[in-house]
C-alpha positions as CSV (number, residue, x, y, z in Angstrom):
1,X,12.5,-17.1,45.2
2,X,9.4,-15.9,43.3
3,X,11.0,-12.5,42.7
4,X,14.0,-14.0,41.6
5,X,12.6,-16.4,39.0
6,X,10.2,-13.2,37.7
7,X,13.2,-11.3,37.1
8,X,15.1,-13.9,35.6
9,X,12.0,-14.8,33.2
10,X,11.7,-10.8,32.4
11,X,15.7,-10.8,31.7
12,X,15.3,-13.9,29.2
13,X,12.4,-12.4,27.2
14,X,14.5,-9.0,27.1
15,X,17.5,-10.6,25.8
16,X,15.4,-12.2,23.1
17,X,14.0,-9.1,22.1
18,X,17.1,-7.6,21.8
19,X,18.8,-10.4,19.8
20,X,15.8,-10.4,17.1
21,X,17.3,-8.2,14.4
22,X,14.8,-5.0,13.1
23,X,14.7,-6.5,9.5
24,X,13.0,-9.7,11.0
25,X,10.2,-7.9,11.5
26,X,6.9,-9.1,9.5
27,X,5.3,-7.7,6.5
28,X,2.6,-6.1,8.5
29,X,4.8,-4.3,10.6
30,X,6.8,-3.1,7.6
31,X,3.7,-1.7,5.7
32,X,1.9,-0.2,8.3
33,X,1.9,3.6,8.2
34,X,1.7,6.6,5.9
35,X,3.0,6.4,2.4
36,X,3.8,8.8,-0.4
37,X,3.6,8.1,-3.9
38,X,7.2,8.2,-5.3
39,X,6.7,6.8,-9.2
40,X,3.3,5.4,-10.3
41,X,3.4,3.2,-13.3
42,X,1.5,0.6,-15.5
43,X,2.3,-2.2,-17.4
44,X,0.4,-3.1,-20.4
45,X,0.0,-6.8,-21.6
46,X,2.5,-5.9,-24.7
47,X,5.2,-4.6,-21.9
48,X,4.8,-1.2,-22.5
49,X,5.2,1.0,-19.3
50,X,3.7,4.5,-19.0
51,X,4.0,6.6,-15.8
52,X,0.5,8.5,-15.5
53,X,0.6,9.3,-11.7
54,X,2.5,12.1,-10.1
55,X,1.3,12.2,-6.9
56,X,-0.5,9.9,-4.2
57,X,-0.8,8.4,-0.6
58,X,-1.3,5.3,0.9
59,X,-2.3,4.7,4.5
60,X,-2.2,1.3,6.2
61,X,-3.1,1.7,9.7
62,X,-2.5,-1.3,12.6
63,X,-6.2,-2.3,12.7
64,X,-6.4,-3.3,8.9
65,X,-8.0,0.0,7.5
66,X,-6.5,1.4,4.5
67,X,-7.0,4.6,2.5
68,X,-5.6,4.7,-1.1
69,X,-5.3,7.6,-3.8
70,X,-3.3,8.6,-7.2
71,X,-3.4,11.9,-9.1
72,X,-2.5,12.0,-12.5
73,X,0.0,14.4,-14.3
74,X,-1.2,17.0,-16.6
75,X,-4.7,17.5,-15.1
76,X,-6.7,20.3,-16.6
77,X,-7.5,23.1,-14.5
78,X,-10.7,22.5,-12.4
79,X,-14.5,24.1,-13.1
80,X,-14.2,25.7,-9.4
81,X,-16.4,23.1,-7.6
82,X,-13.9,21.3,-5.3
83,X,-16.6,18.7,-4.8
84,X,-16.2,17.6,-8.7
85,X,-12.8,15.8,-9.4
86,X,-10.8,16.6,-12.3
87,X,-9.3,13.2,-13.9
88,X,-7.4,11.2,-13.8
89,X,-7.7,9.9,-10.3
90,X,-8.2,6.8,-8.7
91,X,-8.9,6.6,-5.1
92,X,-10.6,4.0,-2.7
93,X,-10.9,2.8,0.9
94,X,-11.7,0.0,2.7
95,X,-9.9,-3.1,5.0
96,X,-6.9,-5.1,4.1
97,X,-5.3,-8.1,5.0
98,X,-1.6,-9.3,5.0
99,X,-0.4,-13.0,3.8
100,X,2.9,-13.0,5.1
101,X,3.8,-16.4,3.3
102,X,3.3,-14.6,-0.1
103,X,4.2,-11.2,0.6
104,X,1.0,-9.9,-0.4
105,X,-1.8,-7.2,0.9
106,X,-5.5,-7.9,-0.1
107,X,-7.5,-4.8,-0.3
108,X,-11.4,-5.0,0.3
109,X,-12.6,-2.1,-1.3
110,X,-15.4,-0.6,0.3
111,X,-16.0,2.6,-1.8
112,X,-14.1,4.0,-4.7
113,X,-13.8,7.1,-7.0
114,X,-15.2,4.8,-9.6
115,X,-18.0,2.5,-8.6
116,X,-16.6,-0.5,-10.8
117,X,-14.2,-0.9,-8.0
118,X,-16.6,-0.9,-5.1
119,X,-16.7,-4.1,-3.4
120,X,-13.8,-5.4,-5.2
121,X,-11.0,-7.4,-3.6
122,X,-7.6,-6.0,-5.2
123,X,-4.6,-8.3,-4.6
124,X,-0.9,-6.4,-4.3
125,X,2.3,-8.2,-4.1
126,X,4.5,-6.4,-1.8
127,X,8.6,-5.9,-2.2
128,X,11.2,-3.5,-0.9
129,X,14.0,-2.0,-2.6
130,X,15.8,-0.4,0.3
131,X,13.3,2.2,2.1
132,X,10.9,2.0,-0.9
133,X,8.1,-0.4,-0.7
134,X,6.7,-1.7,-4.2
135,X,3.0,-2.7,-4.7
136,X,2.6,-4.8,-7.7
137,X,-1.3,-5.0,-8.1
138,X,-3.7,-7.4,-9.7
139,X,-4.6,-6.7,-13.7
140,X,-7.2,-3.8,-14.0
141,X,-9.4,-3.8,-17.3
142,X,-9.1,-0.4,-19.1
143,X,-10.7,1.0,-22.6
144,X,-7.0,1.3,-23.4
145,X,-6.1,-2.5,-22.5
146,X,-5.4,-4.7,-19.4
147,X,-2.9,-3.0,-17.2
148,X,-0.9,-4.1,-14.0
149,X,-0.4,-1.0,-11.6
150,X,3.0,-0.7,-10.1
151,X,3.4,1.9,-7.5
152,X,6.8,2.6,-5.7
153,X,6.2,4.5,-2.2
154,X,8.2,6.1,0.4
155,X,7.5,6.3,3.9
156,X,5.8,9.8,4.6
157,X,7.6,12.2,6.9
């Protein structure tokens, strides 16, 4: 009798797992993984959009750690020292949390390529266009004005 009840219970759980469509997964399950920058843009307060970023990577691991970098277009040649970055580049790493209700990620930056981001909390609104994840970040004050970074990411292969 106990075996039959255990088998029936397992079958019920299995049927529930099969009945849940793949697109019903939560935000954390959707975002976890390795992503490659497809389009890296910035929107200024007046609505002007620029696309200064050529390449980038976003890694979101299942334990809540992340790393992020974007590298600018038209970079000058380096000085030969691979330890000295040639700008523009934005890079940081730390931990993240997911807010399913708001479709947001919050990055707690541990260290960054620019010390002004060290220790900062960066908000990211998440949306999807098919297989592309779009992150719309909290505003950043720059010498050229306040910008809103908007990046489109493809899952890395």
